[in-house]
TORMI-727721 format. One record per atom (N, C-alpha, C): residue in three letters; atom name; residue number from 0; x, y, z. Coordinates in pm, whole numbers. Layout:
REM residues N
{rec ALA CA NUM {X Y Z}}
...
REM end
This chain:
REM residues 77
{rec MET N 0 {-2097 -2365 -2630}}
{rec MET CA 0 {-2041 -2447 -2575}}
{rec MET C 0 {-1879 -2348 -2604}}
{rec ALA N 1 {-1810 -2432 -2535}}
{rec ALA CA 1 {-1666 -2393 -2478}}
{rec ALA C 1 {-1539 -2473 -2638}}
{rec ARG N 2 {-1547 -2398 -2721}}
{rec ARG CA 2 {-1396 -2461 -2820}}
{rec ARG C 2 {-1250 -2419 -2805}}
{rec THR N 3 {-1281 -2359 -2774}}
{rec THR CA 3 {-1089 -2312 -2777}}
{rec THR C 3 {-1090 -2270 -2623}}
{rec ARG N 4 {-919 -2264 -2558}}
{rec ARG CA 4 {-907 -2303 -2450}}
{rec ARG C 4 {-868 -2081 -2402}}
{rec ILE N 5 {-922 -1953 -2519}}
{rec ILE CA 5 {-948 -1866 -2475}}
{rec ILE C 5 {-1085 -1821 -2410}}
{rec GLU N 6 {-1202 -2003 -2486}}
{rec GLU CA 6 {-1399 -1971 -2449}}
{rec GLU C 6 {-1356 -1986 -2314}}
{rec ARG N 7 {-1310 -2092 -2280}}
{rec ARG CA 7 {-1310 -2179 -2153}}
{rec ARG C 7 {-1256 -2116 -2065}}
{rec TYR N 8 {-1137 -1980 -2038}}
{rec TYR CA 8 {-1110 -1912 -2000}}
{rec TYR C 8 {-1223 -1855 -1922}}
{rec ARG N 9 {-1315 -1753 -2032}}
{rec ARG CA 9 {-1332 -1694 -1976}}
{rec ARG C 9 {-1504 -1739 -1958}}
{rec ASN N 10 {-1557 -1869 -2037}}
{rec ASN CA 10 {-1663 -1876 -1928}}
{rec ASN C 10 {-1555 -1956 -1728}}
{rec TRP N 11 {-1485 -1963 -1749}}
{rec TRP CA 11 {-1425 -1992 -1558}}
{rec TRP C 11 {-1477 -1882 -1495}}
{rec LYS N 12 {-1399 -1749 -1621}}
{rec LYS CA 12 {-1373 -1623 -1546}}
{rec LYS C 12 {-1515 -1522 -1517}}
{rec VAL N 13 {-1615 -1560 -1574}}
{rec VAL CA 13 {-1772 -1570 -1570}}
{rec VAL C 13 {-1783 -1669 -1462}}
{rec VAL N 14 {-1823 -1744 -1430}}
{rec VAL CA 14 {-1807 -1808 -1318}}
{rec VAL C 14 {-1767 -1756 -1185}}
{rec VAL N 15 {-1682 -1777 -1215}}
{rec VAL CA 15 {-1523 -1705 -1078}}
{rec VAL C 15 {-1606 -1599 -1024}}
{rec PHE N 16 {-1635 -1455 -1155}}
{rec PHE CA 16 {-1729 -1334 -1073}}
{rec PHE C 16 {-1837 -1356 -1045}}
{rec TRP N 17 {-1894 -1428 -1083}}
{rec TRP CA 17 {-2048 -1424 -1107}}
{rec TRP C 17 {-2037 -1473 -925}}
{rec VAL N 18 {-1948 -1540 -863}}
{rec VAL CA 18 {-1950 -1642 -714}}
{rec VAL C 18 {-1854 -1564 -605}}
{rec LEU N 19 {-1817 -1466 -661}}
{rec LEU CA 19 {-1700 -1340 -607}}
{rec LEU C 19 {-1906 -1195 -545}}
{rec GLY N 20 {-1931 -1207 -690}}
{rec GLY CA 20 {-2007 -1099 -650}}
{rec GLY C 20 {-2097 -1154 -497}}
{rec ALA N 21 {-2132 -1281 -573}}
{rec ALA CA 21 {-2272 -1353 -442}}
{rec ALA C 21 {-2224 -1363 -268}}
{rec VAL N 22 {-2090 -1421 -278}}
{rec VAL CA 22 {-2006 -1340 -179}}
{rec VAL C 22 {-1999 -1238 -100}}
{rec CYS N 23 {-2020 -1079 -192}}
{rec CYS CA 23 {-1918 -988 -169}}
{rec CYS C 23 {-2158 -898 -179}}
{rec ALA N 24 {-2265 -962 -188}}
{rec ALA CA 24 {-2326 -923 -118}}
{rec ALA C 24 {-2363 -1003 -35}}
{rec LEU N 25 {-2347 -1138 -55}}
{rec LEU CA 25 {-2381 -1187 135}}
{rec LEU C 25 {-2282 -1098 246}}
{rec VAL N 26 {-2149 -1095 226}}
{rec VAL CA 26 {-2132 -1048 325}}
{rec VAL C 26 {-2191 -858 368}}
{rec ALA N 27 {-2177 -875 244}}
{rec ALA CA 27 {-2290 -702 258}}
{rec ALA C 27 {-2392 -714 313}}
{rec SER N 28 {-2474 -735 316}}
{rec SER CA 28 {-2601 -810 377}}
{rec SER C 28 {-2627 -839 488}}
{rec MET N 29 {-2513 -965 484}}
{rec MET CA 29 {-2452 -945 697}}
{rec MET C 29 {-2416 -840 758}}
{rec ILE N 30 {-2362 -801 717}}
{rec ILE CA 30 {-2314 -676 779}}
{rec ILE C 30 {-2392 -593 855}}
{rec SER N 31 {-2490 -511 658}}
{rec SER CA 31 {-2608 -453 734}}
{rec SER C 31 {-2697 -457 816}}
{rec ALA N 32 {-2724 -583 795}}
{rec ALA CA 32 {-2836 -654 885}}
{rec ALA C 32 {-2781 -681 1057}}
{rec ASN N 33 {-2631 -715 1100}}
{rec ASN CA 33 {-2612 -678 1220}}
{rec ASN C 33 {-2556 -524 1312}}
{rec CYS N 34 {-2578 -419 1225}}
{rec CYS CA 34 {-2554 -293 1252}}
{rec CYS C 34 {-2658 -252 1350}}
{rec GLU N 35 {-2632 -181 1465}}
{rec GLU CA 35 {-2768 -155 1524}}
{rec GLU C 35 {-2649 -14 1603}}
{rec MET N 36 {-2721 72 1641}}
{rec MET CA 36 {-2650 200 1669}}
{rec MET C 36 {-2693 162 1873}}
{rec ASP N 37 {-2606 68 1905}}
{rec ASP CA 37 {-2645 5 2056}}
{rec ASP C 37 {-2521 64 2184}}
{rec MET N 38 {-2561 1 2271}}
{rec MET CA 38 {-2414 68 2422}}
{rec MET C 38 {-2318 21 2357}}
{rec GLY N 39 {-2197 35 2369}}
{rec GLY CA 39 {-2149 13 2280}}
{rec GLY C 39 {-2039 80 2133}}
{rec THR N 40 {-2168 158 2090}}
{rec THR CA 40 {-2135 143 1957}}
{rec THR C 40 {-2125 280 1957}}
{rec THR N 41 {-2030 353 1885}}
{rec THR CA 41 {-1940 449 1845}}
{rec THR C 41 {-2038 465 1749}}
{rec THR N 42 {-2032 594 1678}}
{rec THR CA 42 {-2140 630 1513}}
{rec THR C 42 {-2008 657 1481}}
{rec SER N 43 {-1831 682 1499}}
{rec SER CA 43 {-1800 616 1400}}
{rec SER C 43 {-1726 485 1374}}
{rec GLY N 44 {-1788 394 1481}}
{rec GLY CA 44 {-1761 230 1433}}
{rec GLY C 44 {-1875 204 1341}}
{rec PHE N 45 {-1995 309 1319}}
{rec PHE CA 45 {-2089 245 1292}}
{rec PHE C 45 {-2185 290 1164}}
{rec ALA N 46 {-2076 406 1122}}
{rec ALA CA 46 {-2031 445 991}}
{rec ALA C 46 {-1999 396 933}}
{rec LEU N 47 {-1880 304 982}}
{rec LEU CA 47 {-1771 262 915}}
{rec LEU C 47 {-1849 109 838}}
{rec ALA N 48 {-1938 74 927}}
{rec ALA CA 48 {-1975 -91 945}}
{rec ALA C 48 {-2013 -41 823}}
{rec LEU N 49 {-2180 73 792}}
{rec LEU CA 49 {-2192 108 672}}
{rec LEU C 49 {-2181 81 570}}
{rec MET N 50 {-2021 235 593}}
{rec MET CA 50 {-1951 270 498}}
{rec MET C 50 {-1889 97 354}}
{rec ILE N 51 {-1856 48 482}}
{rec ILE CA 51 {-1847 -90 424}}
{rec ILE C 51 {-1902 -154 355}}
{rec SER N 52 {-2050 -153 396}}
{rec SER CA 52 {-2137 -257 340}}
{rec SER C 52 {-2233 -195 208}}
{rec PHE N 53 {-2181 -53 238}}
{rec PHE CA 53 {-2235 25 67}}
{rec PHE C 53 {-2122 -34 -40}}
{rec VAL N 54 {-1995 2 64}}
{rec VAL CA 54 {-1851 -81 -86}}
{rec VAL C 54 {-1927 -212 -173}}
{rec LEU N 55 {-1897 -254 -35}}
{rec LEU CA 55 {-1921 -455 -89}}
{rec LEU C 55 {-2068 -455 -198}}
{rec TYR N 56 {-2121 -337 -174}}
{rec TYR CA 56 {-2304 -368 -275}}
{rec TYR C 56 {-2261 -265 -396}}
{rec LEU N 57 {-2213 -246 -338}}
{rec LEU CA 57 {-2119 -120 -500}}
{rec LEU C 57 {-1989 -229 -588}}
{rec VAL N 58 {-1952 -317 -516}}
{rec VAL CA 58 {-1845 -443 -585}}
{rec VAL C 58 {-1955 -505 -650}}
{rec THR N 59 {-2036 -567 -622}}
{rec THR CA 59 {-2115 -665 -612}}
{rec THR C 59 {-2208 -629 -774}}
{rec GLY N 60 {-2206 -497 -750}}
{rec GLY CA 60 {-2255 -432 -900}}
{rec GLY C 60 {-2243 -444 -989}}
{rec LEU N 61 {-2059 -376 -961}}
{rec LEU CA 61 {-1936 -446 -1052}}
{rec LEU C 61 {-1927 -555 -1077}}
{rec LEU N 62 {-1941 -625 -1062}}
{rec LEU CA 62 {-1909 -771 -1092}}
{rec LEU C 62 {-2028 -816 -1174}}
{rec TRP N 63 {-2138 -789 -1125}}
{rec TRP CA 63 {-2224 -874 -1210}}
{rec TRP C 63 {-2255 -836 -1339}}
{rec ILE N 64 {-2228 -647 -1362}}
{rec ILE CA 64 {-2230 -638 -1414}}
{rec ILE C 64 {-2139 -666 -1591}}
{rec SER N 65 {-1982 -685 -1500}}
{rec SER CA 65 {-1919 -809 -1564}}
{rec SER C 65 {-1937 -886 -1665}}
{rec VAL N 66 {-2035 -981 -1546}}
{rec VAL CA 66 {-2015 -1037 -1535}}
{rec VAL C 66 {-2162 -1108 -1706}}
{rec ALA N 67 {-2237 -1017 -1692}}
{rec ALA CA 67 {-2325 -967 -1827}}
{rec ALA C 67 {-2338 -883 -1953}}
{rec VAL N 68 {-2182 -897 -1948}}
{rec VAL CA 68 {-2114 -747 -2049}}
{rec VAL C 68 {-2038 -907 -2139}}
{rec ALA N 69 {-1978 -1024 -2090}}
{rec ALA CA 69 {-1907 -1114 -2077}}
{rec ALA C 69 {-2002 -1223 -2111}}
{rec ILE N 70 {-2112 -1241 -2099}}
{rec ILE CA 70 {-2131 -1352 -2164}}
{rec ILE C 70 {-2273 -1293 -2225}}
{rec LYS N 71 {-2285 -1107 -2333}}
{rec LYS CA 71 {-2366 -1065 -2405}}
{rec LYS C 71 {-2231 -1145 -2493}}
{rec GLU N 72 {-2147 -1075 -2486}}
{rec GLU CA 72 {-2003 -1111 -2525}}
{rec GLU C 72 {-2007 -1236 -2661}}
{rec LEU N 73 {-2022 -1323 -2536}}
{rec LEU CA 73 {-1946 -1502 -2607}}
{rec LEU C 73 {-2110 -1516 -2651}}
{rec GLU N 74 {-2234 -1487 -2640}}
{rec GLU CA 74 {-2385 -1516 -2705}}
{rec GLU C 74 {-2365 -1466 -2843}}
{rec GLU N 75 {-2280 -1322 -2812}}
{rec GLU CA 75 {-2252 -1231 -3002}}
{rec GLU C 75 {-2197 -1353 -3117}}
{rec ARG N 76 {-2125 -1426 -3036}}
{rec ARG CA 76 {-1980 -1514 -3173}}
{rec ARG C 76 {-2072 -1627 -3198}}
REM end
């Protein structure tokens, strides 16, 4: 239970990071699912799409790890 303003702020930050991580994972999976080497797709465009998707997956991991650390700190109090 949130007792002070700081704890309420941390709880909202945890929720926002969690949702932002889910959105990043959604966008990354949408990009990687639609990535195909068809006619009209250049090799550099394909590589760029894969790189953007990979970076979004990394951002998702960082956000969710920070959420896990924040929840662990909140539970220890």
